[in-house]
C-alpha positions as CSV (number, residue, x, y, z in Angstrom):
1,M,122.6,148.8,75.9
2,S,123.2,151.8,73.6
3,G,126.2,151.8,71.6
4,H,126.7,148.0,72.2
5,R,127.1,146.2,68.6
6,A,125.5,142.9,67.9
7,G,128.0,140.0,68.5
8,R,130.2,141.9,71.0
9,I,130.5,140.9,74.4
10,T,130.8,143.7,77.2
11,D,133.3,143.5,80.1
12,D,130.7,142.6,82.4
13,E,129.6,139.7,80.4
14,I,133.4,138.5,80.2
15,N,133.6,138.8,83.9
16,E,130.3,137.0,84.5
17,L,131.6,134.1,82.4
18,I,135.0,134.2,84.1
19,S,133.2,133.9,87.4
20,K,131.0,131.1,86.2
21,L,134.3,129.2,84.6
22,Q,136.0,129.7,87.9
23,S,133.3,128.1,89.9
24,L,133.7,124.9,87.7
25,L,137.1,124.3,88.6
26,P,137.9,122.1,91.8
27,E,138.8,124.0,94.8
28,S,142.7,123.8,94.6
29,S,142.4,125.1,90.9
30,R,140.1,127.8,92.0
31,R,142.5,128.9,94.6
32,R,145.5,128.9,92.4
33,A,143.5,130.9,89.6
34,A,142.2,133.3,92.1
35,S,145.6,134.1,93.4
36,R,146.5,135.0,89.9
37,S,144.0,137.7,89.0
38,S,144.1,137.7,85.2
39,A,141.7,136.0,83.0
40,S,144.3,134.5,80.9
41,K,145.7,132.6,84.0
42,L,142.4,131.3,84.7
43,L,141.9,130.1,81.2
44,Q,145.3,128.4,81.6
45,E,144.3,126.6,84.6
46,T,141.1,125.6,83.2
47,C,143.0,123.9,80.2
48,R,145.3,122.1,82.6
49,Y,142.3,120.8,84.3
50,I,140.6,119.8,81.1
51,R,143.7,118.0,80.0
52,S,143.8,116.2,83.5
53,L,140.3,115.0,83.0
54,H,140.9,113.7,79.6
55,R,143.9,111.6,81.0
56,E,142.0,110.4,84.0
57,A,139.1,109.3,81.7
58,D,141.6,107.5,79.2
59,D,143.2,105.9,82.3
60,L,140.0,104.7,83.7
61,S,138.8,103.5,80.2
62,N,142.1,101.5,80.0
63,R,141.8,100.0,83.3
64,L,138.2,98.8,82.5
65,K,139.2,97.4,79.3
66,E,141.9,95.4,81.1
67,L,139.4,94.4,83.8
68,M,136.8,93.4,81.3
69,A,139.5,91.2,79.4
70,T,140.0,89.2,82.5
71,M,136.3,88.3,82.9
72,D,134.2,85.8,81.2
73,G,132.5,87.6,78.3
74,D,129.1,86.0,79.1
75,S,129.2,86.9,82.8
76,P,126.5,89.1,84.5
77,Q,129.2,91.5,85.4
78,V,130.4,92.2,82.1
79,D,126.6,92.6,80.9
80,I,126.2,95.2,83.8
81,I,129.4,97.1,82.8
82,R,128.3,97.1,79.0
83,S,124.8,98.3,79.9
84,L,126.3,101.0,82.1
85,L,128.6,102.3,79.3
86,R,125.7,102.1,76.7
87,S,123.9,104.6,79.0
88,L,126.6,107.1,79.0
């Protein structure tokens, strides 16, 4: 593209990235973000979604720790859980 300086992103590239980002959001978040047309609203919605994923991961981690604490440390179930966690 003539006049395109290295390191600068075009409006078309931004629009494409926004579209890709929007496609990664769950359907309910996509509808909310689509109803507000600005990129800043989409970014805010994406940040909210990422924060909710972090909370969910923390909650699941805590629940798993509690579950493992109630199990015999040498049980096959605990070994399976440990091997699954190592594979992540």
